[in-house]
N, C-alpha and C positions, 0 to 999 in steps of 0.2 A: 195838172195831173202828176201824181207822184210816180217816179220811175218804178218799174216792176221789180227791180232788184236793189234792195237797200244797200248791199255791199257796193253797188255801182252808182248809187244815187249821188253821193258826194264826189266820187271819182269822175263820173261823167261830166260834171261841171268844171273840172279842174285840169284836164290834161290836153296836151298837144302831142303830136306824133313823133317827137324826138326829145332826147334828154341832153341837157347841158351839164358840164362839170360844175360842181357846187362852187368852185373857185371863180367861175365866170359869171356868177349871179350878180347882176347890177343892183344898185340901191333901189331902183324902180321895181325890179323883179321881186326883191325882198319885201318891199312895201305891199305890192299886189298880193304876193303869197301870204304874207302875214294877215292882211285884211281878209282874204277869202278863208283862211284857216280859222280866224276868229269868228267870222260869220257862220261857218260850218259848225264850229263847236257850240256857238250860241244856239243854233238850231237843235243840236243834239241835247243840250241842257233842257230846253223847254218842251221837246216833243215826247210823247208817250211812246217809248221804243217798242214795247210789247205790241201796242196797237199798230204801229207802223210796220213791224215785222209781220204781224198777222195779215194786214191788208196786202202787203206785197206777196206773201206766200199764197194767199187766196187768188191774187191775180195770176201768179205763175201757174197754179193748179188749173185755172180755167183756160190758160193759153195753150193753143195746140202746138205741137212740136215744131211745125214749120215756122210759125210766127215767132216762137222762142228763138229758134236758130237764127232767123233774120235779125231780130232785135239784138241778140247777143253779139252777132257778127259785127254790127255797127258799133256797139259799145267796146268790143274787143280791139277794134282799130285804135282806140284811144288808150285803153288800160294796159295794153301789151307793153307799154313803156314804163310801167310802175317799177319801183325798186324790186330787184329779184327776191329779196327776203320776203316781201309782202306777197308776191305772186306765189312763192312756194308755200307760205303759211296758209293761204286760202285756196290753193289749188287752182289758181287762175291760169287756165290754158285755153288755147283756141277752141278745142272741141269739148268744152265742159258740158255736162248734162244738166238738164233742168233739175233733176233730183239732187245733184251736188250743189247747185246754186241754192236750193232750198235748205240743204244742210248747213251751208255757209251762213245763210241768213239766220237760221235757228241758233247758231253758235255765237252770234254777235251780242255784245253788251256795250254799254256806253264806253267803258274803258278801252275795249278793242277798237271802237270807232274812233276815239280820240287818237289812239296809236296810229291808225291808218291815216288820219288827217295829218298828223305830225310828220309822217314818213314821205309825204308828197313833196318833191323838190319845188322850191319857189319858182324857179325858171319855167317849169312846166305849167304851173298855174298862171303865171304872167303871160306866157305865150298863148295859152288857150283863151285867156281874157282878151288879148290883142286880136286873136283870130275872130272871136265872137264880135268884138267891136267893129272890125273891118267888114264882116258879113252883114251886120245890122246898121252900119253907118248910113246907108241910103234911107232906110226906113225911119231912123231917128231924125235925120235931117228934114224929112217931110212933115214931122209932127213936132209939137212943142216938147222940149226936153223935160220940163217939169211934169207934163202929162205922162211921159214915159216912166219917170221915176215913181210917180203916184201909182200907176198901173202895176209896176213891178212890186212896190211895197204892199199894195192891196192883195196881190196874189200870194205873197209870203204870209201875210196875216191870215188870209183865208185858209191856207194849207196848215198853218200852225193851229188855228182854231179847230180844224177838222181832226187833227192828230193829237191834240193836247187832251189830257184827262179833264173831265168835268170837275169844276171846283167842288170841294166837299163842304 
């Protein structure tokens, strides 16, 4: 299921609850950051942005205010540590309204999304990935790793197929 807020789609996958200084970024963190940034950009290249924006705006419009506040509060715990410039540019604040999120989504284009992806510090991406792995470690150990990779890949392909424009 695609997240209801495209602005937060990529960010939600990539952040930890604290920021490290760029100088402290290890080679491992740079590799993880670069890998996820490349994957995120590849997704943006192949997805129909207008369709994705429309789908997410429709989901937001159908969402009641309580559900929106609850979901955004969970996402905000992660994105509040974004670079200040990015937060200011997109009005990312704790008490953002659903209407403002919709305006933010409407204003997005591929170039802006690429800029957001590039602004994410590698250490944050790496730490979020490490957190994800530690939380999923037990589940992954219980099943075949190849099976997990295939499931993950199939989900990506399914989402891309749903969001990509039909061939002409």
